[in-house]
C-alpha positions in Angstrom: -0.7 -7.0 -25.9 -2.4 -9.9 -24.8 -5.7 -10.4 -23.2 -4.2 -12.0 -20.3 -2.7 -9.3 -19.1 -4.3 -6.8 -16.2 -3.8 -3.2 -17.1 -3.3 -0.9 -13.7 -3.7 2.6 -13.9 -1.8 3.8 -10.5 -2.3 7.2 -9.5 0.5 9.1 -7.6 3.1 6.3 -9.3 6.2 8.9 -8.9 5.5 9.2 -5.3 7.4 7.3 -2.4 5.0 4.3 -2.1 3.8 4.3 -5.2 6.8 4.3 -7.1 7.5 1.1 -4.9 4.8 -0.8 -5.9 5.0 0.1 -9.5 8.7 -0.9 -9.3 7.7 -4.3 -7.7 5.0 -4.8 -9.7 7.2 -4.8 -13.2 10.5 -6.1 -11.7 11.9 -9.6 -11.5 9.9 -10.6 -8.8 6.6 -9.3 -9.7 3.6 -11.2 -10.8 4.5 -11.1 -14.6 0.8 -10.7 -15.9 0.4 -6.9 -15.6 0.9 -3.4 -17.1 1.3 -0.4 -15.6 0.3 3.3 -16.5 1.3 5.6 -14.0 -0.7 8.8 -13.8 1.3 11.7 -11.3 1.0 15.3 -11.3 4.9 15.5 -10.3 3.9 17.9 -7.4 7.1 18.8 -5.1 6.9 14.8 -3.8 6.4 13.1 -7.1 10.0 12.3 -8.9 10.3 11.0 -12.2 13.2 9.4 -11.2 11.5 6.7 -9.2 10.5 5.4 -11.8 13.9 5.1 -13.8 14.5 1.3 -13.5 10.7 0.1 -14.9 10.7 2.9 -17.8 12.0 0.9 -20.7 9.5 -2.1 -19.3 7.2 -3.2 -22.4 4.3 -2.7 -19.8 5.0 0.7 -18.4 3.4 3.7 -19.4 3.5 7.6 -17.6 0.9 9.7 -18.4 1.3 13.6 -16.2 -1.9 14.9 -15.1 -4.5 15.6 -12.3 -6.5 13.1 -10.7 -8.9 15.7 -10.6 -9.2 16.5 -14.7 -12.3 14.9 -15.3 -11.7 14.1 -18.9 -8.1 12.7 -18.6 -9.2 10.4 -15.9 -12.3 9.2 -17.9 -9.8 8.7 -20.7 -7.3 6.4 -18.7 -9.5 4.8 -16.8 -11.4 3.8 -20.0 -8.3 2.0 -20.8 -7.6 0.0 -17.9 -9.0 -2.9 -15.8 -8.0 -2.1 -12.2 -7.2 1.2 -10.5 -5.1 1.3 -7.7 -4.7 5.1 -6.2 -1.8 6.4 -4.1 -2.3 10.0 -5.3 -2.7 12.3 -2.3 -1.2 15.5 -0.3 0.1 13.6 2.4 2.3 15.6 4.7 0.9 16.5 8.2 2.7 20.1 9.0 1.9 21.4 5.3 -1.7 20.6 5.6 -2.0 22.4 8.9 -0.1 25.6 7.4 -3.1 25.4 4.3 -5.8 22.5 3.9 -7.0 23.7 0.6 -4.6 21.2 -1.6 -5.4 18.6 0.8 -9.3 18.8 0.4 -9.0 19.1 -3.6 -6.6 16.4 -4.4 -7.8 14.0 -1.8 -11.4 14.4 -1.9 -12.5 15.9 -5.1 -9.4 13.8 -6.6 -10.7 10.3 -5.4 -14.6 11.1 -6.0 -13.3 11.9 -9.8 -11.6 8.5 -9.9 -14.5 6.7 -8.7 -16.9 8.3 -10.9 -14.9 7.1 -14.1 -14.2 3.7 -12.5 -17.9 3.4 -12.0 -18.9 4.9 -15.4 -16.5 3.2 -17.5 -17.8 2.6 -21.1 -16.7 -0.9 -20.9 -17.5 -1.6 -17.7 -17.0 -0.8 -14.1 -13.4 -1.8 -12.8 -12.1 -2.7 -9.3 -10.7 0.4 -7.4 -8.2 -0.4 -4.6 -8.1 3.0 -2.5 -4.8 3.2 -0.7 -5.5 5.4 3.0 -3.7 6.0 6.3 -4.3 5.0 10.0 -4.0 8.5 10.4 -8.0 8.2 9.7 -8.7 6.2 12.8 -7.5 9.3 15.1 -5.5 8.9 18.3 -5.5 5.7 20.4 -3.9 5.3 24.2 -3.8 1.6 24.2 -4.5 -1.2 22.2 -5.2 -1.3 18.7 -7.8 -0.3 16.0 -9.8 -2.9 13.8 -11.6 -1.9 10.8 -14.4 -1.2 12.2 -13.4 1.5 14.5 -15.0 5.1 14.2 -13.0 7.5 12.2 -11.5 10.7 14.1 -8.8 12.3 12.2 -7.4 15.0 14.2 -5.3 17.0 11.3 -6.5 18.3 7.9 -4.5 15.9 6.2 -6.1 12.9 8.3 -9.6 14.6 7.9 -9.1 14.8 4.1 -7.9 11.1 3.9 -10.7 9.9 6.2 -13.4 12.0 3.8 -11.8 10.2 0.2 -12.4 6.6 2.6 -16.1 7.4 3.0 -16.7 8.4 -0.3 -14.6 5.4 -2.0 -17.1 3.4 0.7 -20.1 5.0 -0.7 -19.5 4.1 -4.1 -19.4 0.3 -3.0 -22.6 0.9 -1.1 -24.4 2.8 -3.2 -23.6 1.9 -6.9 -22.2 -1.7 -6.2 -18.4 -0.8 -7.3 -15.5 -3.0 -6.0 -13.8 -0.7 -3.8 -11.5 -1.9 -1.3 -9.6 0.2 1.3 -6.4 -0.2 2.9 -5.3 1.9 5.6 -1.5 1.5 6.3 0.7 2.5 9.3 3.8 4.6 8.8 5.9 3.7 5.9 9.6 3.8 5.5 12.4 2.7 3.6 14.4 3.9 0.2 13.3 7.0 -2.1 11.1 8.3 0.4 10.8 12.2 0.0 13.3 13.8 2.8 10.4 16.2 4.6 9.0 12.7 6.4 10.5 12.2 10.0 13.3 9.1 8.7 14.8 10.7 5.7 14.9 14.3 7.0 16.4 13.1 10.3 18.7 10.5 8.1 20.0 13.4 5.8 20.3 16.0 8.3 22.8 13.4 10.2 24.5 12.5 6.8 25.2 16.3 6.3 26.3 16.9 10.3 23.0 18.9 11.0 20.9 18.5 14.2 17.4 16.9 13.7 14.1 18.6 15.1 12.4 15.8 17.7 8.8 17.4 18.4 8.5 18.0 22.4 9.9 15.4 24.4 9.2 12.6 21.5 6.9 10.4 23.1 4.7 9.8 20.2 4.2 6.8 19.7 4.0 5.4 15.6 3.8 1.7 14.0 6.7 1.3 11.2 5.8 -0.8 8.0 8.7 -0.9 5.6 7.5 -0.3 2.3 8.4 -4.1 1.0 5.3 -5.4 3.2 3.5 -2.5 2.5 3.5 -3.6 -1.2 2.9 -7.1 0.1 -0.4 -6.6 1.7 -1.4 -4.1 -1.2 -1.0 -7.3 -3.7 -3.1 -9.5 -1.6 -6.1 -7.1 -1.3 -5.5 -6.3 -5.1 -5.6 -10.0 -5.6 -7.5 -11.3 -2.9 -9.4 -8.6 -1.1 -13.3 -8.7 -1.0 -15.3 -5.7 -2.3 -16.4 -2.9 0.2 -13.9 -3.9 2.9 -11.2 -2.1 5.2 -8.1 -4.0 5.5 -5.3 -2.4 8.1 -1.5 -2.9 7.1 1.1 -2.9 9.8 4.4 -3.3 10.3 4.3 -4.8 14.2 7.1 -2.1 15.5 6.1 0.4 17.5 8.5 3.0 18.6 8.2 6.5 20.4 9.9 9.1 18.3 12.6 9.2 21.0 13.5 5.6 20.7 13.7 6.2 16.8 15.6 8.9 17.1 18.0 7.1 19.3 18.3 4.4 16.5 19.2 6.6 13.7 21.6 8.6 16.0 23.4 5.0 16.4 23.3 4.2 13.0 25.0 7.8 12.5 27.3 7.7 15.0 26.0 10.6 16.7 25.3 11.6 19.8 22.2 13.7 21.3 23.9 17.0 21.3 22.5 16.8 17.6 18.9 17.0 18.3 17.3 19.8 18.4 13.8 19.5 20.8 11.2 22.0 18.6 7.5 23.1 19.4 5.2 20.1 19.5 3.0 19.9 16.4 -0.4 21.3 16.5 -2.8 18.5 17.1 -0.1 15.6 17.2 -1.6 12.4 18.0 -0.1 10.7 20.4 -0.5 6.7 19.4 -1.1 5.0 16.2 -1.1 1.2 16.4 -3.5 -0.8 13.5 -4.9 -4.3 14.1 -3.7 -6.6 11.3 -5.5 -9.4 12.1 -8.7 -9.3 9.4 -5.8 -9.4 6.5 -3.6 -11.8 8.5 -6.7 -14.3 8.7 -8.3 -13.6 5.5 -5.2 -13.3 3.1 -2.2 -14.3 5.0 -0.4 -11.3 5.4 2.7 -11.1 7.7 5.4 -8.6 7.5 8.6 -9.9 6.8 11.2 -6.9 6.8 12.9 -7.2 10.5 13.0 -3.5 11.4 16.4 -3.1 12.8 17.8 -4.6 9.2 15.5 -2.3 7.4 16.0 0.8 9.2 20.1 0.0 8.4 19.3 -0.5 5.2 17.6 2.6 4.9 20.3 4.8 6.0 22.9 3.0 3.9 20.5 3.7 0.9 20.3 7.4 1.5 23.9 7.6 2.6 24.9 6.4 -0.8 22.5 8.2 -3.0 22.9 11.7 -2.0 22.1 12.6 -5.7 18.8 11.5 -5.4 18.0 13.8 -2.1 20.6 16.5 -2.0 18.6 18.3 -5.1 15.2 17.7 -3.3 16.2 19.2 -0.3 17.8 22.0 -1.7 14.8 22.8 -4.1 12.5 22.4 -0.7 15.1 24.3 1.8 14.1 21.6 4.1 
């Protein structure tokens, strides 16, 4: 391998967003000057098949392991030039039922990686920490800038907020090059079918009903994974150390409006909707202000939401072999 290749360790790279990041970097539209090693524990949401398109790429490597494994993490970080950290427990409902795994993976795992990045024998390496807009809590109007205080309301969001603060503390205390991104709700292909869009799509494709929380008035900003990866690469290659960058999609919809669009794509009516008890501590609205990443790095979401949603629906329709075993195993 030539010295002009940047060796990137991607944690959680077999998951939804992480695998798309890896496929993009090593694909025909990628930068061409990177090699990627994925570190993934392969929990229920990590799927090796997500990496099949790049498995034979000469710059690809895979290691099954836990980000809390101090020795393994130190060994891997020592052999890389950058860390891009996706690995996290991420499903709010699961965090409500039991928060221990979320605290362990999201907080302790992040600290383990940061320590390895700081104490790397060849010198510290830049660390891109991928977070979520859920750390801000809920906003009735307007949008959160990166300077807003963190007010997480679920155990998942609290664990991510904690990991953000730990990551930023390594920059402020030790001078480690840490960059944090906070994204809005992602959608697209290869999304594990416990989250709202793939769950609704696959239920509708199977002739089942879809569970809508409460009256469906909760509002989210939707970000296609192509645009998220675009934003991440802008921050990885041009972001400033110690800074936080929001990445949004620019399409705010209530869950009821989203459900209407998905029903239309499936040719189904509202008789396929089951109103279920609202989630505990359900944040009413998320909205991120993307002025900083737009002004500094030139970020603009490119994917039209209607087109992206239709493409996502079509992907699940045409790839039952990918999601049917996952739903059977998880009994969703």
